[in-house]
MDAnalysis code that builds the backbone (N, CA, C; Angstrom):
import MDAnalysis as mda
import numpy as np

u = mda.Universe.empty(729, n_residues=243, atom_resindex=np.repeat(np.arange(243), 3), trajectory=True)
u.add_TopologyAttr("name", ["N", "CA", "C"] * 243)
u.add_TopologyAttr("resid", np.arange(1, 244))
u.add_TopologyAttr("resname", ["MET", "SER", "TRP", "GLN", "VAL", "ILE", "LEU", "LEU", "LEU", "ILE", "ILE", "GLY", "ILE", "PHE", "LEU", "PHE", "GLN", "LEU", "LEU", "LEU", "TRP", "ARG", "PHE", "PHE", "MET", "PRO", "TRP", "TYR", "VAL", "ASN", "GLN", "LYS", "ILE", "SER", "ARG", "PHE", "GLN", "ASN", "GLU", "LEU", "VAL", "ASN", "ARG", "HIS", "TYR", "ASP", "GLU", "VAL", "GLU", "VAL", "MET", "TYR", "ARG", "LYS", "MET", "ARG", "GLY", "TRP", "ARG", "HIS", "ASP", "TYR", "HIS", "ASN", "HIS", "ILE", "GLN", "VAL", "LEU", "LYS", "VAL", "HIS", "MET", "GLU", "LEU", "GLU", "GLN", "TYR", "GLN", "GLN", "ALA", "GLN", "GLU", "TYR", "LEU", "LYS", "MET", "LEU", "ASP", "ARG", "ASP", "LEU", "SER", "SER", "VAL", "ASP", "ILE", "VAL", "LEU", "LYS", "THR", "GLY", "ASN", "ILE", "MET", "VAL", "ASP", "ALA", "ILE", "LEU", "ASN", "SER", "LYS", "LEU", "THR", "LEU", "ILE", "GLN", "GLU", "ARG", "HIS", "ILE", "LEU", "VAL", "ASP", "ALA", "THR", "ALA", "ILE", "VAL", "PRO", "ARG", "ASN", "ILE", "ALA", "ILE", "SER", "GLY", "ILE", "ASP", "LEU", "SER", "VAL", "LEU", "ILE", "GLY", "ASN", "LEU", "LEU", "ASP", "ASN", "ALA", "MET", "GLU", "ALA", "CYS", "MET", "GLU", "ILE", "ALA", "GLU", "GLU", "GLN", "GLU", "ARG", "PHE", "ILE", "ARG", "ILE", "TYR", "ILE", "ASP", "ILE", "ILE", "LYS", "LYS", "GLN", "LEU", "TYR", "ILE", "SER", "ILE", "THR", "ASN", "SER", "MET", "VAL", "GLY", "LYS", "GLY", "LYS", "ARG", "HIS", "GLY", "THR", "LEU", "PHE", "LEU", "SER", "LYS", "LYS", "GLU", "GLY", "GLN", "HIS", "GLY", "PHE", "GLY", "LEU", "ILE", "ARG", "ILE", "ASP", "GLU", "ILE", "VAL", "THR", "LYS", "TYR", "HIS", "GLY", "TYR", "ILE", "ASN", "ARG", "GLN", "THR", "GLU", "GLN", "GLY", "VAL", "PHE", "ALA", "THR", "GLU", "VAL", "MET", "LEU", "PRO", "LEU", "ILE", "GLN", "GLU"])
u.atoms.positions = np.array([
    [65.644, 119.283, 93.522],
    [66.259, 118.066, 92.979],
    [65.164, 117.022, 92.749],
    [65.133, 116.489, 91.544],
    [64.075, 115.547, 91.184],
    [64.315, 114.195, 91.828],
    [63.272, 113.417, 91.843],
    [63.386, 112.109, 92.454],
    [64.309, 111.192, 91.662],
    [64.389, 111.443, 90.312],
    [65.291, 110.628, 89.498],
    [66.745, 110.842, 89.911],
    [67.105, 112.123, 90.188],
    [68.478, 112.420, 90.607],
    [68.769, 111.806, 91.968],
    [67.804, 111.914, 92.861],
    [67.973, 111.322, 94.199],
    [68.170, 109.809, 94.097],
    [67.379, 109.193, 93.221],
    [67.484, 107.747, 93.028],
    [68.855, 107.368, 92.485],
    [69.339, 108.178, 91.510],
    [70.665, 107.907, 90.954],
    [71.755, 108.062, 92.009],
    [71.602, 109.078, 92.883],
    [72.582, 109.265, 93.959],
    [72.593, 108.080, 94.918],
    [71.393, 107.628, 95.267],
    [71.289, 106.482, 96.181],
    [71.927, 105.247, 95.555],
    [71.627, 105.026, 94.248],
    [72.212, 103.869, 93.551],
    [73.728, 104.006, 93.480],
    [74.192, 105.243, 93.230],
    [75.632, 105.480, 93.149],
    [76.328, 105.209, 94.470],
    [75.715, 105.681, 95.569],
    [76.293, 105.441, 96.895],
    [76.317, 103.951, 97.215],
    [75.231, 103.272, 96.863],
    [75.152, 101.833, 97.112],
    [76.233, 101.085, 96.346],
    [76.398, 101.437, 95.050],
    [77.411, 100.771, 94.228],
    [78.820, 101.059, 94.749],
    [79.032, 102.285, 95.212],
    [80.345, 102.647, 95.757],
    [80.657, 101.821, 96.996],
    [79.670, 101.692, 97.886],
    [79.876, 100.899, 99.091],
    [80.095, 99.424, 98.756],
    [79.366, 98.956, 97.733],
    [79.503, 97.567, 97.312],
    [80.911, 97.293, 96.782],
    [81.399, 98.217, 95.946],
    [82.752, 98.078, 95.403],
    [83.796, 98.184, 96.508],
    [83.555, 99.089, 97.458],
    [84.478, 99.255, 98.583],
    [84.569, 97.972, 99.387],
    [83.430, 97.380, 99.670],
    [83.389, 96.130, 100.434],
    [84.026, 94.980, 99.658],
    [83.749, 94.994, 98.317],
    [84.233, 93.880, 97.485],
    [85.747, 93.890, 97.323],
    [86.360, 95.046, 97.164],
    [87.780, 95.123, 96.849],
    [88.650, 95.594, 98.018],
    [88.131, 96.526, 98.800],
    [88.966, 97.084, 99.859],
    [89.009, 96.193, 101.091],
    [87.855, 95.647, 101.492],
    [87.798, 94.865, 102.726],
    [88.680, 93.622, 102.679],
    [88.683, 92.820, 101.571],
    [89.610, 91.675, 101.544],
    [91.072, 92.111, 101.692],
    [91.433, 93.223, 101.037],
    [92.799, 93.735, 101.159],
    [93.093, 94.133, 102.599],
    [92.139, 94.807, 103.233],
    [92.321, 95.263, 104.610],
    [92.480, 94.082, 105.563],
    [91.640, 93.064, 105.405],
    [91.719, 91.882, 106.270],
    [93.040, 91.154, 106.061],
    [93.456, 91.017, 104.786],
    [94.725, 90.348, 104.500],
    [95.900, 91.098, 105.114],
    [95.834, 92.438, 105.067],
    [96.895, 93.240, 105.677],
    [96.946, 93.021, 107.193],
    [95.771, 92.974, 107.828],
    [95.714, 92.749, 109.270],
    [96.264, 91.371, 109.626],
    [95.892, 90.361, 108.847],
    [96.358, 89.004, 109.107],
    [97.862, 88.910, 108.890],
    [98.350, 89.548, 107.805],
    [99.778, 89.538, 107.524],
    [100.555, 90.208, 108.649],
    [100.037, 91.342, 109.154],
    [100.706, 92.039, 110.243],
    [100.702, 91.168, 111.509],
    [99.579, 90.503, 111.740],
    [99.486, 89.621, 112.907],
    [100.489, 88.480, 112.800],
    [100.620, 87.881, 111.609],
    [101.562, 86.778, 111.433],
    [102.986, 87.243, 111.667],
    [103.325, 88.419, 111.141],
    [104.678, 88.938, 111.349],
    [104.960, 89.161, 112.831],
    [103.973, 89.724, 113.548],
    [104.158, 89.949, 114.982],
    [104.294, 88.626, 115.724],
    [103.519, 87.628, 115.282],
    [103.567, 86.326, 115.934],
    [104.926, 85.666, 115.727],
    [105.426, 85.704, 114.478],
    [106.728, 85.102, 114.181],
    [107.825, 85.806, 114.967],
    [107.742, 87.144, 115.043],
    [108.742, 87.891, 115.806],
    [108.703, 87.517, 117.283],
    [107.477, 87.334, 117.821],
    [107.352, 86.953, 119.221],
    [107.933, 85.561, 119.453],
    [107.651, 84.636, 118.514],
    [108.218, 83.300, 118.632],
    [109.737, 83.353, 118.576],
    [110.265, 84.183, 117.688],
    [111.711, 84.322, 117.582],
    [112.289, 84.827, 118.900],
    [111.635, 85.816, 119.486],
    [112.114, 86.369, 120.763],
    [112.093, 85.310, 121.855],
    [111.024, 84.489, 121.882],
    [110.927, 83.445, 122.892],
    [112.034, 82.418, 122.731],
    [112.293, 82.029, 121.473],
    [113.360, 81.063, 121.212],
    [114.714, 81.657, 121.581],
    [114.924, 82.929, 121.258],
    [116.178, 83.591, 121.567],
    [116.419, 83.626, 123.074],
    [115.368, 83.896, 123.839],
    [115.502, 83.912, 125.301],
    [115.914, 82.535, 125.810],
    [115.272, 81.498, 125.272],
    [115.589, 80.141, 125.717],
    [117.047, 79.795, 125.430],
    [117.511, 80.063, 124.207],
    [118.879, 79.719, 123.855],
    [119.894, 80.627, 124.540],
    [119.503, 81.859, 124.860],
    [120.399, 82.733, 125.607],
    [120.628, 82.177, 127.016],
    [119.564, 81.646, 127.618],
    [119.701, 81.013, 128.926],
    [120.623, 79.798, 128.838],
    [120.489, 79.027, 127.762],
    [121.333, 77.850, 127.594],
    [122.788, 78.247, 127.410],
    [123.040, 79.288, 126.592],
    [124.411, 79.742, 126.380],
    [125.011, 80.261, 127.686],
    [124.178, 80.932, 128.497],
    [124.663, 81.427, 129.777],
    [125.077, 80.297, 130.693],
    [124.268, 79.220, 130.724],
    [124.618, 78.076, 131.564],
    [125.911, 77.438, 131.093],
    [126.086, 77.289, 129.773],
    [127.304, 76.684, 129.243],
    [128.524, 77.551, 129.546],
    [128.311, 78.850, 129.515],
    [129.407, 79.769, 129.817],
    [129.886, 79.567, 131.254],
    [128.964, 79.237, 132.151],
    [129.315, 79.042, 133.563],
    [129.794, 77.623, 133.865],
    [129.768, 76.764, 132.848],
    [130.088, 75.349, 133.055],
    [131.474, 75.175, 133.680],
    [132.459, 75.900, 133.184],
    [133.827, 75.782, 133.697],
    [133.883, 76.141, 135.174],
    [133.186, 77.217, 135.563],
    [133.179, 77.628, 136.971],
    [132.557, 76.560, 137.868],
    [131.482, 75.938, 137.366],
    [130.827, 74.887, 138.153],
    [131.785, 73.714, 138.388],
    [132.533, 73.353, 137.363],
    [133.486, 72.255, 137.489],
    [134.552, 72.578, 138.530],
    [135.012, 73.818, 138.518],
    [136.039, 74.217, 139.479],
    [135.518, 74.127, 140.922],
    [134.283, 74.559, 141.131],
    [133.690, 74.483, 142.475],
    [133.600, 73.031, 142.931],
    [133.145, 72.149, 142.038],
    [133.020, 70.735, 142.392],
    [134.386, 70.116, 142.679],
    [135.405, 70.488, 141.921],
    [136.747, 69.965, 142.151],
    [137.256, 70.359, 143.542],
    [136.978, 71.597, 143.946],
    [137.404, 72.058, 145.268],
    [136.714, 71.253, 146.365],
    [135.412, 71.046, 146.211],
    [134.667, 70.255, 147.202],
    [135.251, 68.840, 147.316],
    [135.550, 68.230, 146.164],
    [136.071, 66.875, 146.176],
    [137.469, 66.821, 146.777],
    [138.328, 67.798, 146.445],
    [139.683, 67.820, 146.984],
    [139.676, 67.985, 148.497],
    [138.685, 68.731, 149.009],
    [138.573, 68.943, 150.457],
    [137.719, 67.869, 151.127],
    [137.322, 66.858, 150.316],
    [136.476, 65.761, 150.790],
    [135.159, 66.265, 151.370],
    [134.644, 67.335, 150.770],
    [133.345, 67.887, 151.180],
    [132.257, 67.268, 150.287],
    [132.051, 65.982, 150.497],
    [131.165, 65.228, 149.611],
    [129.696, 65.668, 149.739],
    [129.272, 65.996, 150.935],
    [127.900, 66.453, 151.137],
    [127.667, 67.770, 150.389],
    [128.640, 68.696, 150.496],
    [128.513, 69.973, 149.790],
    [128.514, 69.762, 148.274],
    [129.343, 68.822, 147.824],
    [129.383, 68.530, 146.382],
    [128.047, 67.967, 145.909],
    [127.441, 67.107, 146.727],
    [126.151, 66.528, 146.364],
    [125.074, 67.594, 146.296],
    [125.066, 68.508, 147.264],
    [124.088, 69.591, 147.260],
    [124.287, 70.508, 146.054],
    [125.562, 70.739, 145.714],
    [125.849, 71.594, 144.565],
    [125.366, 70.929, 143.276],
    [125.545, 69.623, 143.176],
    [125.070, 68.897, 141.994],
    [123.544, 68.943, 141.893],
    [122.861, 68.846, 143.024],
    [121.404, 68.944, 143.015],
    [120.959, 70.315, 142.532],
    [121.674, 71.362, 142.977],
    [121.349, 72.716, 142.548],
    [121.548, 72.879, 141.048],
    [122.655, 72.306, 140.526],
    [122.917, 72.388, 139.092],
    [121.875, 71.619, 138.290],
    [121.441, 70.490, 138.840],
    [120.436, 69.686, 138.155],
    [119.125, 70.452, 138.031],
    [118.720, 71.146, 139.103],
    [117.494, 71.961, 139.046],
    [117.657, 73.100, 138.055],
    [118.830, 73.719, 138.062],
    [119.079, 74.841, 137.159],
    [119.074, 74.384, 135.710],
    [119.714, 73.248, 135.440],
    [119.778, 72.741, 134.073],
    [118.413, 72.341, 133.552],
    [117.582, 71.789, 134.443],
    [116.245, 71.357, 134.005],
    [115.398, 72.526, 133.544],
    [115.722, 73.733, 133.970],
    [114.943, 74.908, 133.586],
    [115.368, 75.483, 132.247],
    [116.537, 75.067, 131.724],
    [117.016, 75.623, 130.461],
    [117.255, 74.555, 129.407],
    [117.265, 73.299, 129.803],
    [117.543, 72.245, 128.840],
    [116.403, 72.109, 127.843],
    [116.728, 71.648, 126.630],
    [115.692, 71.415, 125.628],
    [114.777, 70.301, 126.118],
    [113.494, 70.575, 126.134],
    [112.527, 69.620, 126.669],
    [112.247, 68.508, 125.672],
    [112.105, 68.858, 124.402],
    [111.780, 67.884, 123.375],
    [112.778, 67.961, 122.226],
    [113.097, 66.809, 121.681],
    [113.889, 66.735, 120.457],
    [113.094, 65.908, 119.459],
    [112.393, 66.597, 118.574],
    [111.468, 65.929, 117.662],
    [112.157, 65.375, 116.431],
    [113.325, 65.920, 116.091],
    [113.979, 65.568, 114.836],
    [113.894, 66.685, 113.821],
    [113.061, 67.694, 114.106],
    [112.899, 68.838, 113.210],
    [113.302, 70.106, 113.971],
    [114.293, 70.822, 113.464],
    [114.856, 71.964, 114.189],
    [113.805, 73.040, 114.441],
    [113.004, 73.375, 113.425],
    [112.005, 74.420, 113.575],
    [110.969, 74.045, 114.618],
    [110.501, 72.809, 114.572],
    [109.510, 72.350, 115.543],
    [110.120, 72.312, 116.936],
    [111.387, 71.875, 117.046],
    [112.070, 71.892, 118.345],
    [112.072, 73.301, 118.933],
    [112.401, 74.279, 118.094],
    [112.520, 75.652, 118.573],
    [111.194, 76.174, 119.102],
    [110.126, 76.050, 118.306],
    [108.845, 76.625, 118.720],
    [108.252, 75.835, 119.874],
    [108.368, 74.506, 119.860],
    [107.796, 73.694, 120.935],
    [108.479, 73.973, 122.269],
    [109.804, 73.996, 122.253],
    [110.520, 74.172, 123.510],
    [110.385, 75.573, 124.075],
    [110.276, 76.574, 123.205],
    [110.032, 77.925, 123.717],
    [108.659, 78.005, 124.367],
    [107.658, 77.370, 123.755],
    [106.310, 77.385, 124.331],
    [106.237, 76.529, 125.589],
    [106.939, 75.409, 125.607],
    [106.928, 74.560, 126.796],
    [107.534, 75.277, 127.994],
    [108.552, 76.094, 127.731],
    [109.126, 76.897, 128.812],
    [108.087, 77.846, 129.388],
    [107.320, 78.503, 128.508],
    [106.275, 79.420, 128.962],
    [105.166, 78.674, 129.700],
    [104.805, 77.495, 129.206],
    [103.754, 76.693, 129.844],
    [104.161, 76.331, 131.271],
    [105.401, 75.897, 131.444],
    [105.868, 75.513, 132.773],
    [105.953, 76.714, 133.705],
    [106.345, 77.873, 133.160],
    [106.402, 79.082, 133.989],
    [105.021, 79.487, 134.487],
    [103.983, 79.119, 133.746],
    [102.610, 79.440, 134.136],
    [101.990, 78.360, 135.007],
    [102.801, 77.403, 135.441],
    [102.346, 76.326, 136.338],
    [101.196, 75.535, 135.714],
    [101.384, 75.184, 134.448],
    [100.421, 74.344, 133.734],
    [101.038, 72.963, 133.562],
    [100.336, 71.925, 134.011],
    [100.812, 70.556, 133.840],
    [100.825, 70.227, 132.342],
    [101.958, 69.731, 131.851],
    [102.064, 69.460, 130.412],
    [102.573, 68.042, 130.183],
    [102.001, 67.398, 129.190],
    [102.430, 66.072, 128.742],
    [102.658, 66.192, 127.237],
    [103.905, 66.053, 126.798],
    [104.230, 66.316, 125.395],
    [105.020, 65.173, 124.777],
    [104.570, 64.750, 123.606],
    [105.274, 63.763, 122.796],
    [105.254, 64.260, 121.356],
    [106.428, 64.291, 120.706],
    [106.470, 64.821, 119.351],
    [107.580, 64.165, 118.546],
    [107.219, 63.722, 117.343],
    [108.174, 63.180, 116.379],
    [107.848, 63.802, 115.022],
    [108.811, 64.515, 114.464],
    [108.592, 65.205, 113.182],
    [109.823, 64.993, 112.311],
    [109.639, 64.607, 111.036],
    [110.791, 64.433, 110.147],
    [111.570, 65.730, 109.976],
    [112.871, 65.586, 109.700],
    [113.710, 66.772, 109.518],
    [113.284, 67.567, 108.291],
    [113.031, 66.864, 107.185],
    [112.656, 67.531, 105.936],
    [111.232, 67.160, 105.541],
    [110.328, 68.106, 105.661],
    [108.956, 67.902, 105.228],
    [108.541, 69.080, 104.348],
    [107.576, 68.832, 103.481],
    [107.139, 69.839, 102.519],
    [106.135, 70.800, 103.147],
    [106.478, 71.307, 104.312],
    [105.654, 72.311, 104.992],
    [106.586, 73.436, 105.414],
    [106.233, 74.646, 105.072],
    [107.064, 75.804, 105.413],
    [107.329, 75.865, 106.913],
    [108.580, 76.158, 107.264],
    [108.927, 76.282, 108.670],
    [108.151, 77.384, 109.356],
    [107.926, 78.487, 108.632],
    [107.150, 79.598, 109.197],
    [105.709, 79.170, 109.422],
    [105.124, 78.483, 108.449],
    [103.740, 78.018, 108.601],
    [103.623, 77.069, 109.785],
    [104.591, 76.174, 109.913],
    [104.563, 75.217, 111.012],
    [104.701, 75.933, 112.348],
    [105.576, 76.938, 112.383],
    [105.768, 77.712, 113.602],
    [104.508, 78.464, 113.983],
    [103.876, 79.108, 113.004],
    [102.655, 79.864, 113.268],
    [101.532, 78.931, 113.714],
    [101.408, 77.787, 113.056],
    [100.346, 76.833, 113.388],
    [100.490, 76.313, 114.819],
    [101.653, 75.761, 115.143],
    [101.867, 75.200, 116.476],
    [101.851, 76.300, 117.533],
    [102.467, 77.438, 117.204],
    [102.498, 78.554, 118.153],
    [101.111, 79.046, 118.508],
    [100.244, 79.195, 117.508],
    [98.878, 79.641, 117.759],
    [98.097, 78.631, 118.590],
    [98.237, 77.359, 118.254],
    [97.520, 76.323, 118.998],
    [97.907, 76.339, 120.475],
    [99.202, 76.479, 120.744],
    [99.659, 76.461, 122.134],
    [99.354, 77.777, 122.844],
    [99.410, 78.896, 122.124],
    [99.016, 80.176, 122.734],
    [97.557, 80.130, 123.178],
    [96.694, 79.611, 122.299],
    [95.275, 79.496, 122.644],
    [95.065, 78.572, 123.838],
    [95.814, 77.459, 123.857],
    [95.687, 76.506, 124.966],
    [96.128, 77.149, 126.283],
    [97.239, 77.905, 126.240],
    [97.709, 78.568, 127.457],
    [96.707, 79.599, 127.950],
    [96.157, 80.396, 127.034],
    [95.188, 81.420, 127.426],
    [93.969, 80.791, 128.092],
    [93.507, 79.663, 127.547],
    [92.358, 78.977, 128.141],
    [92.698, 78.454, 129.532],
    [93.910, 77.886, 129.684],
    [94.310, 77.351, 130.986],
    [94.425, 78.444, 132.039],
    [94.916, 79.608, 131.652],
    [95.150, 80.678, 132.613],
    [93.857, 81.284, 133.147],
    [92.719, 80.941, 132.550],
    [91.435, 81.381, 133.089],
    [90.991, 80.518, 134.261],
    [91.699, 79.400, 134.485],
    [91.384, 78.498, 135.583],
    [92.159, 78.940, 136.820],
    [91.474, 79.195, 137.899],
    [92.122, 79.711, 139.108],
    [92.998, 78.655, 139.774],
    [92.538, 77.405, 139.826],
    [93.270, 76.353, 140.521],
    [94.375, 75.809, 139.615],
    [95.631, 75.981, 140.020],
    [96.753, 75.563, 139.193],
    [96.738, 74.065, 138.916],
    [96.307, 73.260, 139.877],
    [96.343, 71.816, 139.711],
    [95.359, 71.321, 138.656],
    [94.445, 72.173, 138.238],
    [93.459, 71.777, 137.224],
    [93.859, 72.240, 135.814],
    [94.981, 72.912, 135.699],
    [95.449, 73.360, 134.388],
    [96.294, 72.259, 133.735],
    [95.991, 71.926, 132.492],
    [96.809, 70.935, 131.793],
    [96.769, 71.173, 130.284],
    [97.848, 70.771, 129.637],
    [97.930, 70.772, 128.172],
    [98.597, 69.470, 127.752],
    [97.963, 68.760, 126.837],
    [98.537, 67.530, 126.284],
    [98.877, 67.779, 124.810],
    [100.100, 67.471, 124.451],
    [100.594, 67.698, 123.092],
    [101.031, 66.360, 122.508],
    [100.529, 66.051, 121.329],
    [100.961, 64.831, 120.640],
    [101.141, 65.149, 119.162],
    [102.354, 64.949, 118.665],
    [102.659, 65.200, 117.258],
    [103.405, 63.986, 116.720],
    [102.933, 63.454, 115.593],
    [103.559, 62.250, 115.033],
    [103.176, 62.137, 113.555],
    [103.750, 61.159, 112.888],
    [103.401, 60.870, 111.504],
    [102.442, 59.690, 111.502],
    [101.268, 59.906, 110.959],
    [100.256, 58.865, 110.884],
    [99.755, 58.772, 109.446],
    [99.970, 57.628, 108.834],
    [99.517, 57.388, 107.456],
    [99.973, 58.498, 106.509],
    [101.271, 58.797, 106.564],
    [101.904, 59.787, 105.682],
    [101.331, 61.187, 105.851],
    [100.832, 61.468, 107.058],
    [100.335, 62.800, 107.376],
    [100.926, 63.251, 108.720],
    [101.184, 64.550, 108.802],
    [101.635, 65.109, 110.071],
    [100.408, 65.327, 110.942],
    [100.371, 64.618, 112.066],
    [99.230, 64.669, 112.972],
    [99.596, 65.503, 114.189],
    [98.800, 66.531, 114.470],
    [99.024, 67.418, 115.609],
    [97.768, 67.412, 116.472],
    [97.929, 67.071, 117.739],
    [96.806, 67.053, 118.666],
    [97.153, 67.886, 119.898],
    [96.313, 68.878, 120.183],
    [96.479, 69.723, 121.364],
    [95.195, 69.657, 122.182],
    [95.295, 69.200, 123.419],
    [94.143, 69.129, 124.323],
    [94.466, 69.947, 125.563],
    [93.536, 70.770, 125.976],
    [93.793, 71.626, 127.149],
    [92.553, 71.766, 128.010],
    [92.788, 72.078, 129.261],
    [91.686, 72.380, 130.174],
    [91.187, 73.789, 129.918],
    [89.973, 74.058, 130.335],
    [89.386, 75.378, 130.148],
    [88.230, 75.556, 131.126],
    [87.724, 76.758, 131.209],
    [86.544, 77.044, 132.022],
    [85.309, 76.826, 131.150],
    [84.439, 75.929, 131.566],
    [83.213, 75.692, 130.813],
    [83.462, 74.960, 129.511],
    [82.698, 75.338, 128.465],
    [82.826, 74.731, 127.145],
    [83.056, 75.816, 126.101],
    [83.693, 75.416, 124.994],
    [83.870, 76.343, 123.889],
    [82.531, 76.681, 123.253],
    [82.381, 77.934, 122.832],
    [81.123, 78.372, 122.223],
    [81.198, 78.251, 120.704],
    [80.099, 77.789, 120.121],
    [80.024, 77.611, 118.680],
    [79.088, 78.637, 118.045],
    [79.370, 78.928, 116.790],
    [78.425, 79.637, 115.934],
    [78.289, 78.796, 114.687],
    [77.268, 77.947, 114.666],
    [77.160, 76.959, 113.613],
    [78.219, 75.891, 113.824],
    [79.069, 75.692, 112.796],
    [80.150, 74.715, 112.905],
    [81.445, 75.347, 113.389],
    [81.455, 76.671, 113.574],
    [82.665, 77.385, 113.944],
    [82.686, 77.673, 115.437],
    [83.885, 77.590, 116.015],
    [84.053, 77.969, 117.407],
    [84.390, 79.440, 117.490],
    [83.831, 80.107, 118.482],
    [84.051, 81.528, 118.654],
    [85.196, 81.758, 119.629],
    [86.007, 82.761, 119.327],
    [87.066, 83.160, 120.238],
    [86.464, 83.953, 121.386],
    [87.001, 83.748, 122.602],
    [86.545, 84.529, 123.742],
    [87.098, 85.941, 123.704],
    [88.150, 86.125, 122.881],
    [88.752, 87.439, 122.731],
    [88.584, 87.911, 121.305],
    [88.498, 89.219, 121.159],
    [88.408, 89.791, 119.838],
    [89.796, 90.223, 119.387],
    [89.885, 90.668, 118.139],
    [91.135, 91.229, 117.645],
    [92.107, 90.158, 117.241],
    [93.352, 90.239, 117.729],
    [94.417, 89.368, 117.271],
    [94.172, 87.912, 117.624],
    [93.502, 87.664, 118.747],
    [93.215, 86.278, 119.104],
    [92.361, 85.641, 118.016],
    [91.402, 86.397, 117.476],
    [90.569, 85.894, 116.396],
    [91.364, 85.653, 115.136],
    [92.344, 86.521, 114.849],
    [93.186, 86.323, 113.687],
    [94.008, 85.053, 113.833],
    [94.346, 84.679, 115.060],
    [95.081, 83.441, 115.282],
    [94.297, 82.231, 114.806],
    [93.007, 82.199, 115.106],
    [92.155, 81.115, 114.636],
    [92.069, 81.110, 113.119],
    [92.007, 82.292, 112.519],
    [91.951, 82.407, 111.056],
    [93.232, 81.860, 110.449],
    [94.390, 82.207, 111.036],
    [95.654, 81.747, 110.491],
    [95.767, 80.224, 110.565],
    [95.301, 79.639, 111.671],
    [95.327, 78.178, 111.777],
    [94.544, 77.554, 110.632],
    [93.317, 78.038, 110.418],
    [92.471, 77.481, 109.364],
    [93.069, 77.707, 107.985],
    [93.684, 78.879, 107.762],
    [94.279, 79.171, 106.460],
    [95.452, 78.237, 106.153],
    [96.274, 77.974, 107.160],
    [97.422, 77.094, 106.943],
    [96.963, 75.667, 106.661],
    [95.952, 75.209, 107.389],
    [95.410, 73.872, 107.141],
    [94.851, 73.782, 105.717],
    [94.137, 74.805, 105.302],
    [93.586, 74.825, 103.944],
    [94.696, 74.867, 102.900],
    [95.726, 75.662, 103.155],
    [96.850, 75.809, 102.216],
    [97.480, 74.464, 101.882],
    [97.578, 73.582, 102.870],
    [98.219, 72.289, 102.662],
    [97.193, 71.159, 102.456],
    [95.954, 71.556, 102.170],
    [94.871, 70.592, 101.905],
    [94.752, 69.597, 103.069],
    [94.817, 70.146, 104.262],
    [94.747, 69.307, 105.440],
    [93.358, 69.236, 106.047],
    [93.324, 68.790, 107.270],
    [92.056, 68.563, 107.976],
    [92.198, 69.079, 109.399],
    [91.168, 69.755, 109.888],
    [91.171, 70.234, 111.269],
    [89.857, 69.873, 111.942],
    [89.954, 69.432, 113.169],
    [88.770, 69.053, 113.935],
    [88.894, 69.631, 115.338],
    [87.898, 70.397, 115.737],
    [87.868, 70.972, 117.080],
    [86.682, 70.385, 117.834],
    [86.945, 69.955, 119.065],
    [85.895, 69.376, 119.889],
    [85.984, 69.969, 121.289],
    [84.840, 70.056, 121.962],
    [84.835, 70.571, 123.326],
    [83.812, 69.829, 124.163],
    [84.142, 69.698, 125.429],
    [83.194, 69.231, 126.427],
    [83.484, 70.028, 127.693],
    [82.704, 69.812, 128.713],
    [82.862, 70.606, 129.926],
    [84.293, 70.544, 130.456],
    [84.968, 71.678, 130.439],
    [86.308, 71.767, 131.013],
    [87.445, 71.355, 130.110],
    [87.147, 70.963, 128.875],
    [88.196, 70.466, 127.982],
    [87.973, 70.969, 126.559],
    [89.079, 71.320, 125.891],
    [89.017, 71.692, 124.476],
    [90.118, 70.925, 123.750],
    [89.800, 70.373, 122.582],
    [90.765, 69.575, 121.829],
    [90.771, 69.997, 120.362],
    [91.968, 70.081, 119.806],
    [92.126, 70.395, 118.383],
    [93.012, 69.336, 117.743],
    [92.557, 68.800, 116.615],
    [93.334, 67.846, 115.833],
    [93.580, 68.438, 114.450],
    [94.818, 68.346, 113.996],
    [95.186, 68.829, 112.659],
    [95.937, 67.721, 111.946],
    [95.600, 67.492, 110.675],
    [96.332, 66.535, 109.855],
    [96.749, 67.231, 108.573],
    [98.056, 67.205, 108.286],
    [98.603, 67.824, 107.085],
    [99.292, 66.754, 106.253],
    [98.855, 66.566, 105.002],
    [99.508, 65.560, 104.141],
    [100.980, 65.872, 103.947],
    [101.814, 64.838, 103.983],
    [103.250, 64.981, 103.753],
    [103.572, 64.530, 102.342],
    [104.014, 65.465, 101.532],
    [104.392, 65.154, 100.150],
    [105.877, 64.880, 100.109],
    [106.255, 63.720, 99.633],
    [107.673, 63.362, 99.594],
    [108.417, 64.260, 98.641],
    [109.523, 64.837, 99.118],
    [110.333, 65.711, 98.289],
    [111.285, 64.888, 97.417],
])
């Protein structure tokens, strides 16, 4: 085989790999991201369903609770009635909606995540106000907030001391933009590669960061990530277009 044929083969292989990378890899990455988003939305749906199932269960038992309290009162068992009310108050606090932002989709994803945060013994401070009708897809909003809080929880769970775990959530309308701020505790500092922060986990966790950035770009928004020793903060601003 002459050197000209070998050279042509090498050029052919190179061009084939170049075309494969140019056309196949973007499709492959998009498929992986799409699959990740679907799994994330399904997981969020399951979390919300669990929360509302607990609420429906409590409401179903409401009549029985009233009957027990009536018996205590009729028998003048006021101390027992008081203890029973305290028990119901603790039970209700575990299933009641934590936040009412004004937006049903945001309420659903926030409260499902807040339930998980509290179950993990993470101190949380949350304030959120979101209009009912905004020009942002409910799915995009769910994926964005869900990813931010999932990342915050994962970082907190690396901290051994429960009293040092915290997540602060602030969502509001500022200058006709939806402002989302998530601050959480972490071990050490976030690692950068240039201007980008690196995920401590590979695979789907990395796709979560990609989805956050893609959604911000889709709505011509702004994202800012900052870190210092023991703390990580993310700010997102999405313009609100009046419908």
